[in-house]
N, CA, C and O of each residue as an XYZ file, in Angstrom:
572
protein
N       4.556      4.183    -19.389
C       5.421      4.169    -17.870
C       6.860      5.403    -18.334
O       7.548      5.461    -19.353
N       6.862      5.910    -17.577
C       7.889      6.821    -17.902
C       9.507      6.404    -17.866
O       9.847      5.230    -17.720
N      10.461      7.490    -18.015
C      11.856      6.956    -17.650
C      12.144      6.458    -16.422
O      12.801      5.425    -16.286
N      11.699      7.117    -15.474
C      11.644      7.213    -14.061
C      10.087      7.274    -13.193
O       8.926      7.627    -13.403
N      10.956      6.660    -12.056
C       9.473      6.523    -10.976
C       9.909      7.178     -9.878
O      11.070      7.119     -9.472
N       8.834      7.943     -9.262
C       9.230      8.422     -7.902
C       8.267      7.222     -6.770
O       7.160      6.688     -6.845
N       9.501      7.201     -5.678
C       9.070      6.150     -4.726
C       9.280      6.640     -3.615
O      10.366      7.183     -3.414
N       8.154      6.574     -2.441
C       8.482      6.847     -1.274
C       9.090      5.851     -0.512
O       8.544      4.750     -0.580
N      10.399      5.978      0.426
C      10.805      5.097      1.154
C      10.176      4.811      2.503
O      10.194      5.605      3.443
N       9.557      3.481      2.521
C       8.766      2.770      3.671
C       9.727      3.004      4.677
O       9.177      2.663      5.725
N      10.769      3.370      4.899
C      11.654      3.685      6.066
C      11.596      5.021      6.658
O      11.066      5.266      7.742
N      12.279      6.040      5.746
C      12.599      7.441      6.096
C      11.597      8.337      5.459
O      11.477      9.457      5.955
N      10.953      8.059      4.564
C       9.656      8.765      3.818
C      10.575      9.580      2.676
O      10.122     10.555      2.076
N      11.689      9.146      2.493
C      12.280     10.358      1.530
C      11.883      9.857      0.056
O      11.802      8.655     -0.194
N      11.615     10.952     -1.001
C      11.212     10.233     -2.159
C      12.314     10.295     -3.212
O      12.942     11.280     -3.601
N      12.421      8.796     -3.649
C      13.327      8.313     -4.529
C      13.026      8.331     -5.815
O      11.885      7.954     -6.082
N      13.809      8.707     -6.832
C      13.869      8.883     -8.367
C      14.414      7.648     -8.992
O      15.570      7.589     -9.412
N      13.515      6.601     -9.052
C      14.187      5.113     -9.628
C      14.024      5.124    -11.176
O      12.999      5.676    -11.577
N      14.920      4.571    -12.173
C      14.648      4.391    -13.390
C      13.754      3.027    -13.422
O      13.977      2.019    -12.751
N      12.677      3.223    -14.365
C      11.715      2.038    -14.299
C      12.334      0.690    -14.693
O      11.851     -0.391    -14.357
N      13.732      0.880    -15.625
C      13.972     -0.553    -15.551
C      14.752     -1.178    -14.751
O      15.141     -2.336    -14.901
N      15.133     -0.135    -13.489
C      15.427     -1.012    -12.056
C      14.327     -1.291    -11.323
O      14.587     -1.876    -10.271
N      13.239     -1.080    -11.516
C      12.283     -1.058    -10.290
C      12.275     -2.596    -10.224
O      11.580     -2.819     -9.233
N      12.678     -3.824    -10.749
C      12.936     -5.134    -10.400
C      14.050     -5.250     -9.895
O      14.172     -6.472     -9.811
N      14.874     -4.842     -9.532
C      16.435     -4.956     -9.243
C      16.552     -4.691     -7.599
O      17.631     -4.335     -7.126
N      15.524     -4.861     -6.865
C      15.491     -4.264     -5.536
C      16.284     -2.945     -5.168
O      17.148     -2.954     -4.291
N      15.965     -1.880     -5.841
C      16.529     -0.373     -5.545
C      16.354     -0.377     -4.122
O      15.395     -0.907     -3.560
N      17.507      0.359     -3.416
C      17.452      1.060     -2.091
C      17.127      2.630     -2.159
O      17.124      3.371     -3.142
N      16.862      2.902     -0.856
C      16.802      4.306     -0.733
C      17.920      5.220     -0.723
O      18.663      5.272      0.258
N      18.126      6.071     -1.921
C      19.226      7.358     -1.400
C      19.490      7.648     -0.291
O      20.646      7.637      0.133
N      18.499      7.959      0.385
C      18.770      8.766      1.810
C      19.470      7.690      2.831
O      20.666      7.693      3.121
N      18.565      6.844      3.279
C      18.678      5.670      4.245
C      19.403      4.123      4.249
O      19.838      3.312      5.067
N      19.200      4.300      2.493
C      19.977      2.947      1.774
C      19.125      1.419      2.218
O      19.525      0.262      2.091
N      18.002      1.864      2.697
C      17.474      0.388      3.258
C      16.566      0.116      1.612
O      16.407      0.864      0.647
N      16.115     -1.305      1.892
C      15.384     -1.151      0.494
C      13.983     -0.551      0.265
O      13.172     -0.520      1.190
N      13.733     -0.142     -0.784
C      12.373      0.718     -1.290
C      11.275     -0.462     -1.206
O      10.102     -0.109     -1.088
N      11.561     -1.774     -1.257
C      10.555     -2.735     -1.599
C      11.106     -3.994     -0.467
O      12.245     -4.459     -0.456
N       9.821     -4.440      0.578
C      10.369     -5.241      1.571
C       9.632     -6.198      1.432
O      10.068     -7.138      2.096
N       8.360     -6.548      0.688
C       7.759     -7.825      0.607
C       6.523     -7.751      1.753
O       5.704     -8.665      1.851
N       6.495     -6.702      2.498
C       5.814     -6.425      3.550
C       5.063     -4.900      3.220
O       5.598     -4.023      2.542
N       3.711     -4.793      3.855
C       2.823     -3.820      3.841
C       3.309     -2.676      4.692
O       3.787     -2.990      5.782
N       3.261     -1.295      4.346
C       3.723     -0.005      4.776
C       3.036      0.323      5.892
O       1.889      0.459      5.467
N       3.014      0.573      7.266
C       2.016      0.877      8.079
C       2.143      2.754      7.909
O       3.059      3.570      8.012
N       0.837      2.806      7.634
C       0.691      4.655      7.426
C      -0.099      5.215      8.382
O      -1.187      4.757      8.732
N       0.404      6.163      8.800
C      -0.780      7.527      9.660
C      -0.790      8.504      8.916
O      -0.233      8.681      7.833
N      -1.601      9.313      9.665
C      -2.009     10.735      9.050
C      -0.834     11.228      8.332
O      -0.969     11.570      7.157
N       0.187     11.293      8.850
C       1.492     12.165      8.467
C       2.278     11.357      7.427
O       3.196     12.038      6.969
N       2.214     10.163      6.925
C       2.749      9.644      5.813
C       1.633      9.274      4.915
O       1.990      8.861      3.812
N       0.630      9.317      5.093
C      -0.553      8.764      4.467
C      -0.448      9.460      3.165
O      -0.117      8.766      2.204
N      -0.714     10.916      2.951
C      -0.780     11.794      2.203
C       0.029     11.756      1.224
O      -0.310     11.748      0.040
N       1.588     11.721      1.807
C       2.918     11.685      0.980
C       2.709     10.316      0.072
O       2.623     10.382     -1.155
N       2.640      9.159      0.746
C       2.590      7.996      0.001
C       1.860      8.197     -1.133
O       2.356      8.365     -2.247
N       0.519      8.184     -0.842
C      -0.497      8.382     -1.859
C       0.017      9.705     -3.065
O      -0.249      9.545     -4.257
N       0.608     10.714     -2.679
C       0.489     11.585     -3.676
C       1.696     11.768     -4.293
O       1.840     12.744     -5.030
N       2.815     10.791     -4.069
C       4.496     10.967     -4.177
C       4.886      9.945     -4.871
O       5.904      9.989     -5.562
N       4.048      8.791     -4.765
C       4.786      7.596     -5.354
C       3.897      7.657     -6.805
O       2.813      8.206     -7.001
N       4.752      6.894     -7.747
C       4.300      6.691     -9.165
C       3.677      5.453     -9.635
O       3.223      5.304    -10.770
N       3.677      4.340     -8.462
C       3.091      3.348     -8.496
C       1.421      3.141     -7.991
O       0.978      4.030     -7.264
N       0.841      2.419     -8.224
C      -0.306      2.398     -7.462
C      -0.077      1.807     -6.024
O       0.827      1.012     -5.766
N      -1.081      2.328     -5.027
C      -0.919      1.923     -3.662
C      -2.470      1.401     -3.211
O      -3.533      2.020     -3.252
N      -2.119     -0.259     -2.676
C      -2.979     -0.805     -2.078
C      -3.329     -1.039     -0.302
O      -2.913     -1.833      0.542
N      -4.201     -0.021     -0.289
C      -4.303      0.057      1.161
C      -5.668     -0.776      1.842
O      -6.844     -0.952      1.523
N      -4.873     -1.124      2.837
C      -5.762     -2.157      3.813
C      -6.479     -1.355      4.984
O      -5.739     -0.941      5.876
N      -7.488     -1.160      5.053
C      -8.077     -0.175      6.180
C      -9.020     -1.220      7.199
O     -10.092     -1.729      6.872
N      -8.348     -1.379      8.458
C      -8.481     -2.292      9.394
C      -8.404     -1.796     10.732
O      -8.081     -0.683     11.148
N      -8.815     -2.984     11.414
C      -9.068     -2.489     13.161
C      -8.118     -3.983     13.877
O      -8.061     -5.152     13.496
N      -7.667     -3.475     14.694
C      -7.194     -5.005     15.634
C      -8.573     -5.546     16.341
O      -8.608     -6.746     16.614
N      -9.294     -5.028     16.539
C     -10.536     -6.059     16.865
C     -11.471     -6.689     16.074
O     -12.385     -7.407     16.481
N     -11.204     -6.383     14.866
C     -11.670     -6.849     13.846
C     -11.393     -8.450     13.328
O     -10.477     -8.609     12.521
N     -12.206     -9.694     13.801
C     -11.810    -10.853     13.428
C     -11.148    -11.068     12.091
O      -9.970    -11.370     11.903
N     -12.253    -10.831     11.032
C     -12.023    -11.079      9.458
C     -10.545    -10.161      9.329
O      -9.640    -10.577      8.606
N     -10.414     -8.897     10.096
C      -8.958     -8.016      9.360
C      -7.916     -8.957      9.864
O      -6.879     -8.978      9.201
N      -7.989     -9.805     10.992
C      -6.878    -10.697     11.537
C      -6.714    -11.757     10.580
O      -5.619    -12.220     10.260
N      -7.901    -12.157     10.101
C      -7.674    -13.595      9.242
C      -7.073    -13.278      7.720
O      -6.612    -14.155      6.990
N      -7.163    -11.821      7.363
C      -6.908    -11.482      6.407
C      -5.373    -11.153      6.117
O      -4.748    -11.211      5.058
N      -4.889    -10.721      7.649
C      -3.393    -10.245      7.522
C      -2.701    -10.828      6.652
O      -2.364    -10.357      5.566
N      -2.362    -12.257      7.231
C      -1.482    -12.849      6.431
C      -1.449    -12.949      5.091
O      -0.393    -12.711      4.504
N      -2.385    -13.248      4.522
C      -2.878    -13.071      3.140
C      -2.456    -11.715      2.204
O      -2.146    -11.627      1.016
N      -2.615    -10.458      3.535
C      -2.056     -9.069      2.526
C      -0.346     -9.149      2.447
O       0.328     -8.810      1.473
N       0.040     -9.557      3.425
C       1.346     -9.777      3.516
C       2.136    -10.677      2.551
O       3.314    -10.613      2.199
N       1.173    -11.517      2.230
C       1.626    -12.662      0.975
C       1.542    -11.984     -0.139
O       2.412    -12.032     -1.009
N       0.292    -11.162     -0.230
C       0.033    -10.326     -1.505
C       1.000     -9.346     -1.704
O       1.215     -9.250     -2.913
N       1.772     -8.469     -0.960
C       2.723     -7.510     -1.031
C       3.622     -8.212     -1.634
O       4.132     -7.720     -2.641
N       4.122     -9.763     -1.100
C       5.169    -10.114     -1.867
C       5.140    -10.565     -3.584
O       6.006    -10.758     -4.437
N       3.741    -10.606     -3.548
C       3.474    -10.858     -5.157
C       3.246     -9.858     -6.246
O       3.321     -9.938     -7.472
N       2.842     -8.560     -5.135
C       2.438     -7.388     -6.177
C       3.806     -6.416     -6.187
O       4.015     -5.688     -7.158
N       4.684     -6.451     -5.091
C       5.661     -5.479     -5.283
C       6.457     -5.813     -6.537
O       6.159     -6.922     -6.982
N       7.346     -5.190     -7.197
C       7.546     -3.673     -6.950
C       6.719     -2.967     -7.801
O       7.026     -1.797     -8.030
N       5.628     -3.484     -8.370
C       4.666     -2.703     -9.492
C       3.299     -2.051     -8.439
O       2.431     -1.249     -8.784
N       3.457     -2.610     -7.291
C       2.227     -2.103     -6.326
C       2.388     -1.958     -5.101
O       2.434     -2.975     -4.409
N       2.530     -0.551     -4.441
C       3.074     -0.560     -2.955
C       1.909     -1.158     -2.026
O       0.849     -0.679     -2.429
N       1.689     -2.037     -0.919
C       0.823     -2.323     -0.270
C       1.021     -1.456      1.110
O       2.088     -1.215      1.674
N      -0.103     -1.115      1.442
C       0.036     -0.415      2.923
C      -1.143     -0.970      3.977
O      -2.057     -1.744      3.693
N      -0.876     -0.385      5.208
C      -2.349     -0.913      6.221
C      -2.223      0.546      6.900
O      -1.243      1.277      7.043
N      -3.759      0.721      7.316
C      -4.023      1.785      7.761
C      -5.308      1.238      9.285
O      -6.478      0.902      9.097
N      -4.682      1.302     10.507
C      -5.290      1.049     11.159
C      -6.280      1.956     11.675
O      -5.865      2.999     12.180
N      -7.472      1.747     11.638
C      -8.392      2.882     11.491
C      -9.194      3.020     13.187
O     -10.172      3.669     13.560
N      -8.420      2.252     13.791
C      -8.909      2.303     15.553
C      -8.016      3.371     15.988
O      -8.512      4.307     16.615
N      -6.641      3.357     15.715
C      -5.616      3.967     15.745
C      -5.609      5.499     15.232
O      -5.185      6.446     15.894
N      -6.155      5.570     13.936
C      -6.295      6.757     13.109
C      -7.768      6.978     12.261
O      -8.033      7.166     11.074
N      -8.501      6.864     13.390
C      -9.844      7.346     13.284
C     -10.221      8.452     12.023
O     -11.199      8.351     11.282
N      -9.502      9.200     11.995
C      -9.595     10.719     11.006
C      -9.538      9.822      9.629
O     -10.534      9.810      8.906
N      -8.335      9.050      9.261
C      -8.585      8.311      7.887
C      -9.598      7.542      7.543
O     -10.033      7.515      6.392
N     -10.110      6.786      8.585
C     -11.074      6.125      8.265
C     -12.415      6.969      7.797
O     -13.120      6.753      6.812
N     -12.546      7.955      8.764
C     -13.616      8.765      8.301
C     -13.384      9.648      6.879
O     -14.277      9.725      6.035
N     -12.281     10.198      6.749
C     -12.324     10.865      5.585
C     -12.427     10.122      4.174
O     -12.556     10.747      3.122
N     -12.358      8.700      4.253
C     -12.785      7.736      3.041
C     -14.191      6.852      3.531
O     -14.649      5.831      3.018
N     -14.597      7.478      4.481
C     -15.887      6.932      4.464
C     -16.260      5.274      4.560
O     -17.178      4.557      4.160
N     -15.010      5.095      5.323
C     -15.137      3.524      5.633
C     -16.174      3.155      6.689
O     -16.281      3.502      7.866
N     -17.036      2.205      5.780
C     -18.355      1.847      6.569
C     -18.090      0.250      7.267
O     -18.676     -0.064      8.303
N     -17.285     -0.550      6.673
C     -17.024     -1.909      6.821
C     -15.383     -2.225      6.600
O     -14.724     -1.744      5.677
N     -14.958     -2.957      7.437
C     -13.862     -3.573      7.624
C     -13.878     -4.869      7.621
O     -14.895     -5.443      8.011
N     -12.739     -5.612      7.176
C     -11.545     -5.036      6.273
C     -12.324     -4.674      4.989
O     -13.295     -5.236      4.484
N     -11.470     -3.325      4.507
C     -11.443     -2.674      2.960
C     -10.276     -2.528      2.399
O      -9.325     -2.021      2.995
N     -10.229     -2.911      1.320
C      -9.035     -2.541      0.277
C      -9.562     -1.435     -0.451
O     -10.700     -1.408     -0.920
N      -8.733     -0.542     -0.536
C      -8.662      0.623     -1.423
C      -7.394      0.527     -2.312
O      -6.303      0.140     -1.895
N      -7.695      0.976     -3.766
C      -6.693      1.137     -4.769
C      -6.688      2.330     -5.019
O      -7.733      2.776     -5.492
N      -5.582      3.245     -4.812
C      -5.368      4.380     -5.233
C      -4.277      4.684     -6.282
O      -3.187      4.116     -6.217
N      -4.524      5.442     -7.101
C      -3.375      5.744     -8.395
C      -3.372      7.392     -8.410
O      -4.451      7.975     -8.301
N      -2.289      8.047     -8.532
C      -1.928      8.801     -8.981
C      -2.646      9.933     -7.654
O      -2.956     11.064     -8.026
N      -2.856      9.576     -6.251
C      -3.491     10.043     -5.285
C      -4.807     10.243     -4.824
O      -5.200     10.803     -3.800
N      -5.752      9.412     -6.215
C      -7.017      8.955     -5.960
C      -7.370      7.902     -5.870
O      -6.685      6.959     -6.269
N      -8.482      7.770     -5.347
C      -9.360      6.284     -5.206
C      -9.816      5.688     -6.437
O     -10.863      6.132     -6.907
N      -9.210      4.753     -7.046
C      -9.584      4.230     -8.084
C     -10.952      2.937     -7.736
O     -11.825      2.657     -8.558
N     -10.873      2.530     -6.835
C     -11.921      1.105     -6.283
C     -11.623      0.979     -5.017
O     -10.625      1.464     -4.481
N     -12.636      0.199     -4.383
C     -12.498     -0.454     -3.138
C     -13.333     -1.667     -3.178
O     -14.349     -1.840     -3.851
N     -12.736     -2.518     -2.325
C     -13.742     -4.057     -1.847
C     -13.486     -3.997     -0.464
O     -12.419     -3.719      0.085
N     -14.719     -4.324      0.116
C     -14.769     -4.673      1.418
C     -14.894     -6.250      1.853
O     -15.212     -7.035      0.960
N     -14.705     -6.663      2.925
C     -14.333     -8.207      3.076
C     -13.138     -8.764      3.150
O     -12.128     -8.180      2.760
N     -13.134     -9.868      3.623
C     -11.469    -10.407      3.842
C     -11.347    -11.357      2.625
O     -12.332    -11.971      2.214
N     -10.261    -11.457      2.119
C      -9.992    -12.053      0.847
C      -8.487    -12.768      0.950
O      -7.576    -12.155      1.507
N      -8.281    -14.041      0.407
C      -7.112    -14.798      0.232
C      -6.004    -13.992     -0.419
O      -6.297    -13.066     -1.176
N      -4.849    -14.281     -0.178
C      -3.680    -13.432     -1.011
C      -3.844    -13.454     -2.555
O      -3.543    -12.441     -3.186
N      -4.391    -14.763     -3.314
C      -4.633    -14.951     -4.568
C      -5.793    -14.035     -5.068
O      -5.646    -13.423     -6.126
N      -6.789    -13.936     -4.437
C      -8.051    -13.034     -4.417
C      -7.642    -11.590     -4.273
O      -8.300    -10.784     -4.931
N      -6.762    -11.179     -3.595
C      -6.320    -10.030     -3.571
C      -5.550     -9.709     -4.881
O      -6.003     -8.782     -5.553
N      -4.445    -10.354     -5.332
C      -3.650    -10.396     -6.309
C      -4.598    -10.277     -7.728
O      -4.478     -9.462     -8.643
N      -5.481    -11.273     -7.592
C      -6.407    -11.227     -9.074
C      -7.318     -9.916     -8.916
O      -7.340     -9.356    -10.012
N      -7.941     -9.339     -8.139
C      -8.527     -8.343     -7.767
C      -8.017     -7.072     -8.286
O      -8.660     -6.293     -8.989
N      -6.465     -6.881     -7.771
C      -5.706     -5.710     -8.289
C      -5.398     -5.735     -9.537
O      -5.624     -4.668    -10.108
N      -4.841     -6.796    -10.363
C      -4.786     -6.873    -11.348
C      -5.768     -6.735    -12.388
O      -5.478     -6.224    -13.470
N      -7.405     -7.348    -11.996
C      -8.137     -6.766    -12.935
C      -8.570     -5.420    -13.067
O      -9.418     -5.101    -13.901
N      -7.966     -4.505    -12.188
C      -8.322     -3.121    -12.071
C      -7.376     -2.226    -13.146
O      -7.512     -1.004    -13.218
């Protein structure tokens, strides 16, 4: 890990440089002064998706879901719980494939929910199907 990390603010999308040693100290955004980690997944749109993937120096775990999907709705609280367990070392994000079909198509999402883990802007691995918070954490930590 380098001396500092770039983190995209989930509120204003500003890119912040945070000393790695301060990651655990609940850093705030230098622009909007809101917390960089909230314990909740960030909702991504096509406008914010690329910036979060390309500019965050920590891995991003994306839940690709749809509001009509029963397993997606069942997994939603577990994904929020996993955010509280994995932050600040992993950013959790959600993409509503119903509202953002181009993102689902771009990543060839064939079933939902699908979790995709990105590092350095590139997809590393993915897992389809609903999981518990503990399963999500275990799956991410094993990657």
